[in-house]
N, CA, C, O and the ligand as a Tripos MOL2 file, in Angstrom:
@<TRIPOS>MOLECULE
protein
  289   287    73     0     0
PROTEIN
NO_CHARGES

@<TRIPOS>ATOM
      1 N           0.8710   -1.1850   -0.0720 N.3       1 MET1
      2 CA          0.0100   -0.0870   -0.0060 C.3       1 MET1
      3 C           0.8320    1.2030    0.0150 C.2       1 MET1
      4 O           1.7760    1.3180    0.7960 O.2       1 MET1
      5 N           0.4900    2.1590   -0.8220 N.am      2 THR2
      6 CA          1.3920    3.4400   -0.9280 C.3       2 THR2
      7 C           0.7400    4.4060    0.0330 C.2       2 THR2
      8 O          -0.4760    4.5760    0.1130 O.2       2 THR2
      9 N           1.6660    5.0300    0.7610 N.am      3 THR3
     10 CA          1.3320    6.0700    1.7200 C.3       3 THR3
     11 C           1.3140    7.3650    1.0700 C.2       3 THR3
     12 O           2.3200    7.6470    0.4200 O.2       3 THR3
     13 N           0.4460    8.1390    1.1140 N.am      4 LEU4
     14 CA          0.5760    9.4990    0.6120 C.3       4 LEU4
     15 C           1.1550   10.4500    1.7140 C.2       4 LEU4
     16 O           0.5880   10.5240    2.8040 O.2       4 LEU4
     17 N           2.2220   11.1380    1.4530 N.am      5 HIS5
     18 CA          2.7040   12.1120    2.4300 C.3       5 HIS5
     19 C           2.5180   13.5440    2.0840 C.2       5 HIS5
     20 O           2.0660   13.8550    0.9830 O.2       5 HIS5
     21 N           2.8710   14.4990    3.0440 N.am      6 ILE6
     22 CA          2.6230   15.8590    2.7250 C.3       6 ILE6
     23 C           3.6710   16.3730    1.6950 C.2       6 ILE6
     24 O           4.8450   16.0190    1.8100 O.2       6 ILE6
     25 N           3.3110   17.1180    0.7900 N.am      7 LEU7
     26 CA          4.1100   17.6940   -0.2740 C.3       7 LEU7
     27 C           5.1770   18.6030    0.5210 C.2       7 LEU7
     28 O           4.9570   19.0900    1.6300 O.2       7 LEU7
     29 N           6.2630   18.7440   -0.1530 N.am      8 ASP8
     30 CA          7.3990   19.5750    0.5280 C.3       8 ASP8
     31 C           6.8680   20.9720    0.5380 C.2       8 ASP8
     32 O           7.0530   21.7010    1.5130 O.2       8 ASP8
     33 N           6.1910   21.3780   -0.5610 N.am      9 ASP9
     34 CA          5.7260   22.7390   -0.8020 C.3       9 ASP9
     35 C           4.6810   23.1540    0.3910 C.2       9 ASP9
     36 O           4.5920   24.3040    0.8220 O.2       9 ASP9
     37 N           3.8980   22.0380    0.8640 N.am     10 HIS10
     38 CA          2.9740   22.2890    2.0280 C.3      10 HIS10
     39 C           3.7480   22.3050    3.3560 C.2      10 HIS10
     40 O           3.4870   23.1030    4.2560 O.2      10 HIS10
     41 N           4.7040   21.3850    3.4230 N.am     11 LEU11
     42 CA          5.5520   21.4910    4.6360 C.3      11 LEU11
     43 C           6.2350   22.8480    4.9590 C.2      11 LEU11
     44 O           6.2640   23.3580    6.0790 O.2      11 LEU11
     45 N           6.7480   23.3340    3.8930 N.am     12 GLU12
     46 CA          7.5470   24.6000    3.8930 C.3      12 GLU12
     47 C           6.4770   25.7120    4.1180 C.2      12 GLU12
     48 O           6.7930   26.5770    4.9340 O.2      12 GLU12
     49 N           5.2590   25.8200    3.5160 N.am     13 ALA13
     50 CA          4.2400   26.6370    3.9150 C.3      13 ALA13
     51 C           3.8610   26.6610    5.3480 C.2      13 ALA13
     52 O           3.7710   27.6690    6.0480 O.2      13 ALA13
     53 N           3.6420   25.3850    5.7140 N.am     14 TYR14
     54 CA          3.1540   25.1650    7.1960 C.3      14 TYR14
     55 C           4.2030   25.6360    8.0660 C.2      14 TYR14
     56 O           3.9050   26.3110    9.0520 O.2      14 TYR14
     57 N           5.4980   25.3260    7.7790 N.am     15 SER15
     58 CA          6.4960   25.9470    8.7710 C.3      15 SER15
     59 C           6.4910   27.3540    8.7390 C.2      15 SER15
     60 O           6.8180   27.9160    9.7840 O.2      15 SER15
     61 N           6.1820   28.0660    7.7370 N.am     16 LEU16
     62 CA          6.2700   29.5070    7.4870 C.3      16 LEU16
     63 C           4.8920   30.0270    8.1890 C.2      16 LEU16
     64 O           4.7860   31.2080    8.5180 O.2      16 LEU16
     65 N           3.9510   29.1840    8.3780 N.am     17 GLY17
     66 CA          2.7010   29.6870    9.0630 C.3      17 GLY17
     67 C           1.8090   30.2070    7.8630 C.2      17 GLY17
     68 O           0.9590   31.0660    8.0960 O.2      17 GLY17
     69 N           1.9880   29.6920    6.5490 N.am     18 ARG18
     70 CA          1.3520   30.2230    5.5060 C.3      18 ARG18
     71 C           0.6720   29.2630    4.7110 C.2      18 ARG18
     72 O           0.3900   29.5510    3.5480 O.2      18 ARG18
     73 N           0.3180   27.9500    5.2810 N.am     19 LEU19
     74 CA         -0.3490   26.9660    4.5530 C.3      19 LEU19
     75 C          -1.9030   27.4120    4.7190 C.2      19 LEU19
     76 O          -2.4070   27.8380    5.7580 O.2      19 LEU19
     77 N          -2.4950   27.2390    3.5830 N.am     20 ALA20
     78 CA         -3.9090   27.4960    3.5820 C.3      20 ALA20
     79 C          -4.6330   26.8940    4.6090 C.2      20 ALA20
     80 O          -4.2850   25.7690    4.9680 O.2      20 ALA20
     81 N          -5.6110   27.4630    5.1630 N.am     21 ALA21
     82 CA         -6.4790   26.9820    6.3030 C.3      21 ALA21
     83 C          -6.9660   25.6220    5.9500 C.2      21 ALA21
     84 O          -6.8740   24.6880    6.7460 O.2      21 ALA21
     85 N          -7.5250   25.4930    4.6640 N.am     22 ALA22
     86 CA         -8.1330   24.2760    4.3710 C.3      22 ALA22
     87 C          -7.2710   23.1360    4.2670 C.2      22 ALA22
     88 O          -7.7220   21.9910    4.2710 O.2      22 ALA22
     89 N          -5.9260   23.4250    4.1670 N.am     23 ALA23
     90 CA         -4.8710   22.3230    3.9660 C.3      23 ALA23
     91 C          -4.2910   22.0800    5.4500 C.2      23 ALA23
     92 O          -3.7240   21.0180    5.7070 O.2      23 ALA23
     93 N          -4.4420   23.0690    6.3970 N.am     24 THR24
     94 CA         -3.7020   22.9270    7.6430 C.3      24 THR24
     95 C          -4.1850   21.7240    8.4050 C.2      24 THR24
     96 O          -3.4090   20.8690    8.8300 O.2      24 THR24
     97 N          -5.5170   21.6810    8.5710 N.am     25 ALA25
     98 CA         -6.1420   20.6050    9.5350 C.3      25 ALA25
     99 C          -5.6950   19.1110    8.8640 C.2      25 ALA25
    100 O          -5.1470   18.2780    9.5850 O.2      25 ALA25
    101 N          -5.9320   18.8670    7.6130 N.am     26 PRO26
    102 CA         -5.3700   17.5120    7.2080 C.3      26 PRO26
    103 C          -4.0250   17.2780    7.3120 C.2      26 PRO26
    104 O          -3.6170   16.1500    7.5900 O.2      26 PRO26
    105 N          -3.1540   18.3600    7.0920 N.am     27 ALA27
    106 CA         -1.6770   18.2510    7.3700 C.3      27 ALA27
    107 C          -1.2810   17.9820    8.7340 C.2      27 ALA27
    108 O          -0.3720   17.1970    9.0030 O.2      27 ALA27
    109 N          -2.0580   18.7250    9.7460 N.am     28 GLU28
    110 CA         -1.7420   18.3570   11.0470 C.3      28 GLU28
    111 C          -2.1900   16.9880   11.4490 C.2      28 GLU28
    112 O          -1.4460   16.3030   12.1500 O.2      28 GLU28
    113 N          -3.4120   16.5190   11.0360 N.am     29 GLU29
    114 CA         -3.8320   15.2280   11.1520 C.3      29 GLU29
    115 C          -2.7340   14.1700   10.7480 C.2      29 GLU29
    116 O          -2.3990   13.2420   11.4840 O.2      29 GLU29
    117 N          -2.2190   14.4080    9.5150 N.am     30 HIS30
    118 CA         -1.2500   13.5490    8.9970 C.3      30 HIS30
    119 C          -0.0570   13.3910    9.8760 C.2      30 HIS30
    120 O           0.4030   12.3010   10.2150 O.2      30 HIS30
    121 N           0.4530   14.6630   10.2520 N.am     31 LEU31
    122 CA          1.7640   14.7920   11.0290 C.3      31 LEU31
    123 C           1.5910   13.9450   12.3890 C.2      31 LEU31
    124 O           2.5530   13.3390   12.8610 O.2      31 LEU31
    125 N           0.4230   13.9320   12.9490 N.am     32 LEU32
    126 CA          0.1960   13.2480   14.2700 C.3      32 LEU32
    127 C           0.6750   11.7050   14.0980 C.2      32 LEU32
    128 O           1.2870   11.0860   14.9690 O.2      32 LEU32
    129 N           0.2730   11.1520   12.7540 N.am     33 GLY33
    130 CA          0.4730    9.8130   12.6710 C.3      33 GLY33
    131 C           1.6070    9.4160   11.6930 C.2      33 GLY33
    132 O           1.7120    8.2670   11.2640 O.2      33 GLY33
    133 N           2.3750   10.3300   11.3920 N.am     34 CYS34
    134 CA          3.5220   10.0360   10.3780 C.3      34 CYS34
    135 C           4.8840   10.7220   10.8550 C.2      34 CYS34
    136 O           5.0780   11.9370   10.8310 O.2      34 CYS34
    137 N           5.7860    9.7700   11.2860 N.am     35 ALA35
    138 CA          7.0070   10.2670   11.8820 C.3      35 ALA35
    139 C           7.9550   10.7840   10.6500 C.2      35 ALA35
    140 O           8.7410   11.7200   10.7920 O.2      35 ALA35
    141 N           7.8080   10.1450    9.5640 N.am     36 ASP36
    142 CA          8.4180   10.7010    8.2840 C.3      36 ASP36
    143 C           8.2420   12.1810    7.9890 C.2      36 ASP36
    144 O           9.1710   12.9640    7.7920 O.2      36 ASP36
    145 N           6.9120   12.4860    7.9800 N.am     37 CYS37
    146 CA          6.6360   13.8330    7.7730 C.3      37 CYS37
    147 C           7.0070   14.8600    8.8810 C.2      37 CYS37
    148 O           7.2550   16.0340    8.6050 O.2      37 CYS37
    149 N           7.0350   14.3560   10.1690 N.am     38 ARG38
    150 CA          7.4040   15.0090   11.2850 C.3      38 ARG38
    151 C           8.9030   15.3710   11.1220 C.2      38 ARG38
    152 O           9.3020   16.5110   11.3610 O.2      38 ARG38
    153 N           9.6730   14.4360   10.7360 N.am     39 ASP39
    154 CA         11.1080   14.5250   10.5710 C.3      39 ASP39
    155 C          11.4160   15.5450    9.4350 C.2      39 ASP39
    156 O          12.2960   16.3960    9.5680 O.2      39 ASP39
    157 N          10.6260   15.4210    8.2700 N.am     40 ARG40
    158 CA         10.6860   16.3750    7.1070 C.3      40 ARG40
    159 C          10.3900   17.8880    7.5950 C.2      40 ARG40
    160 O          10.9890   18.9010    7.2350 O.2      40 ARG40
    161 N           9.4360   17.7960    8.4000 N.am     41 LEU41
    162 CA          8.8340   19.2730    8.8420 C.3      41 LEU41
    163 C           9.9970   19.9320    9.8380 C.2      41 LEU41
    164 O          10.2460   21.1380    9.8380 O.2      41 LEU41
    165 N          10.5780   19.0930   10.5710 N.am     42 ALA42
    166 CA         11.7440   19.4970   11.4570 C.3      42 ALA42
    167 C          12.7640   20.0560   10.6380 C.2      42 ALA42
    168 O          13.2950   21.1390   10.8820 O.2      42 ALA42
    169 N          13.0790   19.2380    9.5470 N.am     43 ARG43
    170 CA         14.2130   19.8730    8.6920 C.3      43 ARG43
    171 C          13.8100   21.1790    7.9710 C.2      43 ARG43
    172 O          14.6300   22.0720    7.7550 O.2      43 ARG43
    173 N          12.5690   21.2480    7.6260 N.am     44 TRP44
    174 CA         12.1440   22.6210    7.1630 C.3      44 TRP44
    175 C          12.2320   23.6520    8.0390 C.2      44 TRP44
    176 O          12.6720   24.7360    7.6550 O.2      44 TRP44
    177 N          11.7960   23.4390    9.4240 N.am     45 ASP45
    178 CA         11.9860   24.4170   10.4170 C.3      45 ASP45
    179 C          13.2270   24.8190   10.5370 C.2      45 ASP45
    180 O          13.4430   26.0310   10.5620 O.2      45 ASP45
    181 N          14.2070   23.9710   10.6280 N.am     46 GLU46
    182 CA         15.6990   24.1520   10.8040 C.3      46 GLU46
    183 C          16.1460   24.9740    9.6490 C.2      46 GLU46
    184 O          16.7840   26.0090    9.8410 O.2      46 GLU46
    185 N          15.8090   24.5190    8.3510 N.am     47 TYR47
    186 CA         16.1630   25.3780    7.2860 C.3      47 TYR47
    187 C          15.6920   26.9220    7.1590 C.2      47 TYR47
    188 O          16.3810   27.8490    6.7350 O.2      47 TYR47
    189 N          14.3960   26.9790    7.6120 N.am     48 ILE48
    190 CA         13.8310   28.3080    7.7250 C.3      48 ILE48
    191 C          14.5100   29.1750    8.7020 C.2      48 ILE48
    192 O          14.8140   30.3400    8.4470 O.2      48 ILE48
    193 N          14.7600   28.5490    9.9030 N.am     49 ARG49
    194 CA         15.5010   29.3790   10.9100 C.3      49 ARG49
    195 C          16.7650   29.7170   10.4600 C.2      49 ARG49
    196 O          17.1330   30.8770   10.6460 O.2      49 ARG49
    197 N          17.5640   28.8720    9.8600 N.am     50 ALA50
    198 CA         18.9740   29.2410    9.2960 C.3      50 ALA50
    199 C          18.7820   30.2350    8.3460 C.2      50 ALA50
    200 O          19.5100   31.2230    8.4390 O.2      50 ALA50
    201 N          17.8780   30.1880    7.3610 N.am     51 MET51
    202 CA         17.8370   31.2120    6.4550 C.3      51 MET51
    203 C          17.4480   32.6480    6.9390 C.2      51 MET51
    204 O          17.8850   33.6760    6.4230 O.2      51 MET51
    205 N          16.5200   32.5940    8.0590 N.am     52 ARG52
    206 CA         16.1750   33.8160    8.7270 C.3      52 ARG52
    207 C          17.3880   34.4100    9.3420 C.2      52 ARG52
    208 O          17.6600   35.5970    9.1610 O.2      52 ARG52
    209 N          18.1130   33.6390   10.0490 N.am     53 ALA53
    210 CA         19.3190   34.0270   10.8010 C.3      53 ALA53
    211 C          20.4310   34.5850    9.8860 C.2      53 ALA53
    212 O          21.1510   35.5270   10.2180 O.2      53 ALA53
    213 N          20.5150   33.9370    8.7210 N.am     54 ALA54
    214 CA         21.4730   34.3580    7.6160 C.3      54 ALA54
    215 C          20.9650   35.7920    7.1130 C.2      54 ALA54
    216 O          21.7160   36.7630    7.0310 O.2      54 ALA54
    217 N          19.6270   35.8130    6.7920 N.am     55 CYS55
    218 CA         19.2200   37.1570    6.2730 C.3      55 CYS55
    219 C          19.3310   38.3530    7.2330 C.2      55 CYS55
    220 O          19.5970   39.4980    6.8670 O.2      55 CYS55
    221 N          19.0760   37.9290    8.6290 N.am     56 ARG56
    222 CA         19.2700   38.8920    9.6010 C.3      56 ARG56
    223 C          20.7920   39.4910    9.6540 C.2      56 ARG56
    224 O          21.0790   40.6870    9.7050 O.2      56 ARG56
    225 N          21.5970   38.5160    9.6340 N.am     57 THR57
    226 CA         22.9760   38.8230    9.6330 C.3      57 THR57
    227 C          23.4320   39.6960    8.3070 C.2      57 THR57
    228 O          24.1790   40.6690    8.4170 O.2      57 THR57
    229 N          22.9510   39.2880    7.1590 N.am     58 PHE58
    230 CA         23.3510   39.9980    5.9170 C.3      58 PHE58
    231 C          22.5960   41.2280    5.8960 C.2      58 PHE58
    232 O          23.2010   42.2520    5.5800 O.2      58 PHE58
    233 N          21.2550   41.2950    6.2090 N.am     59 CYS59
    234 CA         20.5690   42.6440    6.1700 C.3      59 CYS59
    235 C          21.1440   43.6640    7.0530 C.2      59 CYS59
    236 O          21.1850   44.8580    6.7560 O.2      59 CYS59
    237 N          21.5860   43.1640    8.1440 N.am     60 ASP60
    238 CA         21.8580   44.1760    9.3000 C.3      60 ASP60
    239 C          23.4820   44.7000    9.0170 C.2      60 ASP60
    240 O          23.9690   45.7010    9.5430 O.2      60 ASP60
    241 N          24.0970   43.9110    8.1950 N.am     61 GLY61
    242 CA         25.5650   44.1170    7.9210 C.3      61 GLY61
    243 C          25.8880   44.6920    6.6430 C.2      61 GLY61
    244 O          25.6860   45.8820    6.4010 O.2      61 GLY61
    245 N          26.4060   43.8480    5.7830 N.am     62 PRO62
    246 CA         26.9270   44.1560    4.3710 C.3      62 PRO62
    247 C          25.9220   44.8960    3.5480 C.2      62 PRO62
    248 O          26.2980   45.8850    2.9180 O.2      62 PRO62
    249 N          24.5030   44.4480    3.4900 N.am     63 LEU63
    250 CA         23.6470   44.9920    2.7480 C.3      63 LEU63
    251 C          23.3070   46.3830    3.0400 C.2      63 LEU63
    252 O          23.0850   47.1920    2.1390 O.2      63 LEU63
    253 N          23.2550   46.7100    4.4220 N.am     64 ARG64
    254 CA         22.9900   47.9950    4.8640 C.3      64 ARG64
    255 C          24.1280   48.9890    4.5010 C.2      64 ARG64
    256 O          23.9220   50.1750    4.2430 O.2      64 ARG64
    257 N          25.4000   48.3670    4.5050 N.am     65 ARG65
    258 CA         26.5070   49.3160    4.4270 C.3      65 ARG65
    259 C          26.6390   49.5370    2.7570 C.2      65 ARG65
    260 O          26.9830   50.6280    2.3020 O.2      65 ARG65
    261 N          26.3550   48.4780    1.9690 N.am     66 ALA66
    262 CA         26.3230   48.5320    0.6230 C.3      66 ALA66
    263 C          25.2320   49.5780    0.0550 C.2      66 ALA66
    264 O          25.4090   50.2260   -0.9760 O.2      66 ALA66
    265 N          24.1470   49.6520    0.8170 N.am     67 ALA67
    266 CA         23.0430   50.6330    0.3780 C.3      67 ALA67
    267 C          23.3150   51.9730    0.9870 C.2      67 ALA67
    268 O          22.5760   52.9410    0.8070 O.2      67 ALA67
    269 N          24.4640   51.9960    1.7570 N.am     68 GLY68
    270 CA         24.8310   53.4010    2.2720 C.3      68 GLY68
    271 C          23.7730   53.7090    3.4880 C.2      68 GLY68
    272 O          23.5440   54.8610    3.8560 O.2      68 GLY68
    273 N          23.2400   52.7160    3.9900 N.am     69 LEU69
    274 CA         22.2660   52.9830    5.2920 C.3      69 LEU69
    275 C          23.0950   53.0720    6.4470 C.2      69 LEU69
    276 O          24.1890   52.5120    6.5160 O.2      69 LEU69
    277 N          22.6000   53.7600    7.3490 N.am     70 SER70
    278 CA         23.2940   53.9150    8.7940 C.3      70 SER70
    279 C          23.3390   52.5580    9.4540 C.2      70 SER70
    280 O          22.6600   51.6120    9.0530 O.2      70 SER70
    281 N          24.1830   52.4970   10.5060 N.am     71 GLN71
    282 CA         24.3460   51.1910   11.0240 C.3      71 GLN71
    283 C          23.7040   51.1750   12.5410 C.2      71 GLN71
    284 O          23.9950   50.3670   13.4240 O.2      71 GLN71
    285 N          22.8010   52.2120   12.6300 N.am     72 ASP72
    286 CA         21.9930   52.2640   13.9830 C.3      72 ASP72
    287 C          21.1070   51.2860   14.0470 C.2      72 ASP72
    288 O          20.3840   51.1710   15.0370 O.2      72 ASP72
    289 ZN          3.8000   11.3600    5.9740 Zn       73 ZN73
@<TRIPOS>BOND
     1     1     2 1
     2     2     3 1
     3     3     4 2
     4     3     5 am
     5     5     6 1
     6     6     7 1
     7     7     8 2
     8     7     9 am
     9     9    10 1
    10    10    11 1
    11    11    12 2
    12    11    13 am
    13    13    14 1
    14    14    15 1
    15    15    16 2
    16    15    17 am
    17    17    18 1
    18    18    19 1
    19    19    20 2
    20    19    21 am
    21    21    22 1
    22    22    23 1
    23    23    24 2
    24    23    25 am
    25    25    26 1
    26    26    27 1
    27    27    28 2
    28    27    29 am
    29    29    30 1
    30    30    31 1
    31    31    32 2
    32    31    33 am
    33    33    34 1
    34    34    35 1
    35    35    36 2
    36    35    37 am
    37    37    38 1
    38    38    39 1
    39    39    40 2
    40    39    41 am
    41    41    42 1
    42    42    43 1
    43    43    44 2
    44    43    45 am
    45    45    46 1
    46    46    47 1
    47    47    48 2
    48    47    49 am
    49    49    50 1
    50    50    51 1
    51    51    52 2
    52    51    53 am
    53    53    54 1
    54    54    55 1
    55    55    56 2
    56    55    57 am
    57    57    58 1
    58    58    59 1
    59    59    60 2
    60    59    61 am
    61    61    62 1
    62    62    63 1
    63    63    64 2
    64    63    65 am
    65    65    66 1
    66    66    67 1
    67    67    68 2
    68    67    69 am
    69    69    70 1
    70    70    71 1
    71    71    72 2
    72    71    73 am
    73    73    74 1
    74    74    75 1
    75    75    76 2
    76    75    77 am
    77    77    78 1
    78    78    79 1
    79    79    80 2
    80    79    81 am
    81    81    82 1
    82    82    83 1
    83    83    84 2
    84    83    85 am
    85    85    86 1
    86    86    87 1
    87    87    88 2
    88    87    89 am
    89    89    90 1
    90    90    91 1
    91    91    92 2
    92    91    93 am
    93    93    94 1
    94    94    95 1
    95    95    96 2
    96    95    97 am
    97    97    98 1
    98    98    99 1
    99    99   100 2
   100    99   101 am
   101   101   102 1
   102   102   103 1
   103   103   104 2
   104   103   105 am
   105   105   106 1
   106   106   107 1
   107   107   108 2
   108   107   109 am
   109   109   110 1
   110   110   111 1
   111   111   112 2
   112   111   113 am
   113   113   114 1
   114   114   115 1
   115   115   116 2
   116   115   117 am
   117   117   118 1
   118   118   119 1
   119   119   120 2
   120   119   121 am
   121   121   122 1
   122   122   123 1
   123   123   124 2
   124   123   125 am
   125   125   126 1
   126   126   127 1
   127   127   128 2
   128   127   129 am
   129   129   130 1
   130   130   131 1
   131   131   132 2
   132   131   133 am
   133   133   134 1
   134   134   135 1
   135   135   136 2
   136   135   137 am
   137   137   138 1
   138   138   139 1
   139   139   140 2
   140   139   141 am
   141   141   142 1
   142   142   143 1
   143   143   144 2
   144   143   145 am
   145   145   146 1
   146   146   147 1
   147   147   148 2
   148   147   149 am
   149   149   150 1
   150   150   151 1
   151   151   152 2
   152   151   153 am
   153   153   154 1
   154   154   155 1
   155   155   156 2
   156   155   157 am
   157   157   158 1
   158   158   159 1
   159   159   160 2
   160   159   161 am
   161   161   162 1
   162   162   163 1
   163   163   164 2
   164   163   165 am
   165   165   166 1
   166   166   167 1
   167   167   168 2
   168   167   169 am
   169   169   170 1
   170   170   171 1
   171   171   172 2
   172   171   173 am
   173   173   174 1
   174   174   175 1
   175   175   176 2
   176   175   177 am
   177   177   178 1
   178   178   179 1
   179   179   180 2
   180   179   181 am
   181   181   182 1
   182   182   183 1
   183   183   184 2
   184   183   185 am
   185   185   186 1
   186   186   187 1
   187   187   188 2
   188   187   189 am
   189   189   190 1
   190   190   191 1
   191   191   192 2
   192   191   193 am
   193   193   194 1
   194   194   195 1
   195   195   196 2
   196   195   197 am
   197   197   198 1
   198   198   199 1
   199   199   200 2
   200   199   201 am
   201   201   202 1
   202   202   203 1
   203   203   204 2
   204   203   205 am
   205   205   206 1
   206   206   207 1
   207   207   208 2
   208   207   209 am
   209   209   210 1
   210   210   211 1
   211   211   212 2
   212   211   213 am
   213   213   214 1
   214   214   215 1
   215   215   216 2
   216   215   217 am
   217   217   218 1
   218   218   219 1
   219   219   220 2
   220   219   221 am
   221   221   222 1
   222   222   223 1
   223   223   224 2
   224   223   225 am
   225   225   226 1
   226   226   227 1
   227   227   228 2
   228   227   229 am
   229   229   230 1
   230   230   231 1
   231   231   232 2
   232   231   233 am
   233   233   234 1
   234   234   235 1
   235   235   236 2
   236   235   237 am
   237   237   238 1
   238   238   239 1
   239   239   240 2
   240   239   241 am
   241   241   242 1
   242   242   243 1
   243   243   244 2
   244   243   245 am
   245   245   246 1
   246   246   247 1
   247   247   248 2
   248   247   249 am
   249   249   250 1
   250   250   251 1
   251   251   252 2
   252   251   253 am
   253   253   254 1
   254   254   255 1
   255   255   256 2
   256   255   257 am
   257   257   258 1
   258   258   259 1
   259   259   260 2
   260   259   261 am
   261   261   262 1
   262   262   263 1
   263   263   264 2
   264   263   265 am
   265   265   266 1
   266   266   267 1
   267   267   268 2
   268   267   269 am
   269   269   270 1
   270   270   271 1
   271   271   272 2
   272   271   273 am
   273   273   274 1
   274   274   275 1
   275   275   276 2
   276   275   277 am
   277   277   278 1
   278   278   279 1
   279   279   280 2
   280   279   281 am
   281   281   282 1
   282   282   283 1
   283   283   284 2
   284   283   285 am
   285   285   286 1
   286   286   287 1
   287   287   288 2
@<TRIPOS>SUBSTRUCTURE
     1 MET1         2 RESIDUE 1 A MET
     2 THR2         6 RESIDUE 1 A THR
     3 THR3        10 RESIDUE 1 A THR
     4 LEU4        14 RESIDUE 1 A LEU
     5 HIS5        18 RESIDUE 1 A HIS
     6 ILE6        22 RESIDUE 1 A ILE
     7 LEU7        26 RESIDUE 1 A LEU
     8 ASP8        30 RESIDUE 1 A ASP
     9 ASP9        34 RESIDUE 1 A ASP
    10 HIS10       38 RESIDUE 1 A HIS
    11 LEU11       42 RESIDUE 1 A LEU
    12 GLU12       46 RESIDUE 1 A GLU
    13 ALA13       50 RESIDUE 1 A ALA
    14 TYR14       54 RESIDUE 1 A TYR
    15 SER15       58 RESIDUE 1 A SER
    16 LEU16       62 RESIDUE 1 A LEU
    17 GLY17       66 RESIDUE 1 A GLY
    18 ARG18       70 RESIDUE 1 A ARG
    19 LEU19       74 RESIDUE 1 A LEU
    20 ALA20       78 RESIDUE 1 A ALA
    21 ALA21       82 RESIDUE 1 A ALA
    22 ALA22       86 RESIDUE 1 A ALA
    23 ALA23       90 RESIDUE 1 A ALA
    24 THR24       94 RESIDUE 1 A THR
    25 ALA25       98 RESIDUE 1 A ALA
    26 PRO26      102 RESIDUE 1 A PRO
    27 ALA27      106 RESIDUE 1 A ALA
    28 GLU28      110 RESIDUE 1 A GLU
    29 GLU29      114 RESIDUE 1 A GLU
    30 HIS30      118 RESIDUE 1 A HIS
    31 LEU31      122 RESIDUE 1 A LEU
    32 LEU32      126 RESIDUE 1 A LEU
    33 GLY33      130 RESIDUE 1 A GLY
    34 CYS34      134 RESIDUE 1 A CYS
    35 ALA35      138 RESIDUE 1 A ALA
    36 ASP36      142 RESIDUE 1 A ASP
    37 CYS37      146 RESIDUE 1 A CYS
    38 ARG38      150 RESIDUE 1 A ARG
    39 ASP39      154 RESIDUE 1 A ASP
    40 ARG40      158 RESIDUE 1 A ARG
    41 LEU41      162 RESIDUE 1 A LEU
    42 ALA42      166 RESIDUE 1 A ALA
    43 ARG43      170 RESIDUE 1 A ARG
    44 TRP44      174 RESIDUE 1 A TRP
    45 ASP45      178 RESIDUE 1 A ASP
    46 GLU46      182 RESIDUE 1 A GLU
    47 TYR47      186 RESIDUE 1 A TYR
    48 ILE48      190 RESIDUE 1 A ILE
    49 ARG49      194 RESIDUE 1 A ARG
    50 ALA50      198 RESIDUE 1 A ALA
    51 MET51      202 RESIDUE 1 A MET
    52 ARG52      206 RESIDUE 1 A ARG
    53 ALA53      210 RESIDUE 1 A ALA
    54 ALA54      214 RESIDUE 1 A ALA
    55 CYS55      218 RESIDUE 1 A CYS
    56 ARG56      222 RESIDUE 1 A ARG
    57 THR57      226 RESIDUE 1 A THR
    58 PHE58      230 RESIDUE 1 A PHE
    59 CYS59      234 RESIDUE 1 A CYS
    60 ASP60      238 RESIDUE 1 A ASP
    61 GLY61      242 RESIDUE 1 A GLY
    62 PRO62      246 RESIDUE 1 A PRO
    63 LEU63      250 RESIDUE 1 A LEU
    64 ARG64      254 RESIDUE 1 A ARG
    65 ARG65      258 RESIDUE 1 A ARG
    66 ALA66      262 RESIDUE 1 A ALA
    67 ALA67      266 RESIDUE 1 A ALA
    68 GLY68      270 RESIDUE 1 A GLY
    69 LEU69      274 RESIDUE 1 A LEU
    70 SER70      278 RESIDUE 1 A SER
    71 GLN71      282 RESIDUE 1 A GLN
    72 ASP72      286 RESIDUE 1 A ASP
    73 ZN73       289 GROUP 0 **** ****
């Protein structure tokens, strides 16, 4: 039997809090019973945290200097 898992696009959107309301409940129900998707969601969470941290570092430093913005 083939198990249908949550699409990566949906896991990414869920991690960002942007998954459509109609898709959120079925996704959460699936996550309760699927360790594979919970692991994949954890990796998305980690990736998004890392990207946000990198963006903060970049936007607060080199980009602001390159744009001639103050460092306050
Ligand atoms: Zn799954």
